[in-house]
Steps between C-alpha positions, in 0.01 A plus 500: 500500500687808376357835592572864428407779742178555309397133521188360658682330783289518815563816694514575872224361712375239256255294702519187286877473468612135471824589681586499869797732451636732231877546492669768290854450371650827368770440236737709292747331262488170688527254211767300685282409798133577438415145389664347808327747729159429350563127522584529870197716577259279306641186662482650847129574478415187299670277757282654771180491290465879531329651192736786415479770236855586393533842337826579321521880490763579238650846534574560132776239461720530192618137504302174467338515844147546364540228238622250761227596747232464234633158403466395863151651522391308189522177700378640832145637496551681833788713368456830319752748363457877509725679251534849647702804387824547692409703807690323778427226750239701689276545200543135399397381847206740521391406148512133590311548826231691313439182295492266799166330556550274805395577860871510593748677272863600520837501330843342510831593340607293200816383678289338774736646757223451753410128515159417357418312821457844657163516324349247741583722796361803317178316417469386862534859621238622254265220607548599863386858461793687350444697181859523372786253548856602418829312506768665712878455492534665841416396854513175692511184284577704187825452311670651195723268301772629269410869514797741459565708810457831316151393382399407851622832641320694228182310573513565873558873448207514261274305732594727787363793301185306412437413866562859607272664245236244405497149644628467857539137602545353152868411460494389137265651244695400190504121499338393172245256642165640613142370501167669558140415571263592220342782701833652601647479149201667337513779758876553460501497120216751490693743721859456374651789307861413416597341167155512345599708195590373153855635517746283307852479644838392364648290784389259770343698784471365854276716714338532842146434382475242779522784752194668353307172498574434866440862602154492340426163660585620848328838455175322417508246777619195310694271733853415381666168591880495483641158406875453572677309223834365390573708191760427235675788326452488121823517302316647201346791688410801285532747788711805421638593844522873428208576268251269669594625847427856388173385343397318816565799722296715263215249518499509880479879497219488243301259715556716808387809307193324359414382851523850641276630222240229565531350152459143627164556667 
């Protein structure tokens, strides 16, 4: 099942969705590993008899990522491919989530740095009254494997700012593994403001859109469960330490400004 953004794929809140969970996989020039990632995700949910909608949100790849993903989708009816213009990971994730139809929806990074088994703990939290469940690389029982020291230091400085200005008590907003109840996701997507334009960019862009998502969730009373994980640093990371750090700080300030102006009400 190959879909474009204008397709008829069931949208948010579809009551008759055949899926228990929708999982978005944002990709950009990932021809070397997209097939393996999709195989692992499909096998994980198939082995547990969990009906899963797998949404490949392609961020304007210039290699064979889309072709490979579509070949996989051709033999897996629960997989769809969104071919989006290159706007960065945030827009790919948000575009994928907007096409999710299951009562639980979320996203994972293509490198599967957070083990897929984390989903079961997220689903348990959502079943037990939480509205958002996020993987965290910080806190007791959490571990980072293979991460360069400079990346860890940069991340802690950034998170310190996030906790000071927006989200006290949440020690890791940027781990790429988050799941939402249907009600919470619909509310958050309706209110989010960052990375909703049609701007086309020239390079990979890693942003702090997660901060806005979590800020909106907390501001509107959605309970957030923090799931500590063992996380494996991806050797093929597209993060630009300088440019993306600047972008992330700008995003935090934009969210703080929007919050002060009441734009998330």
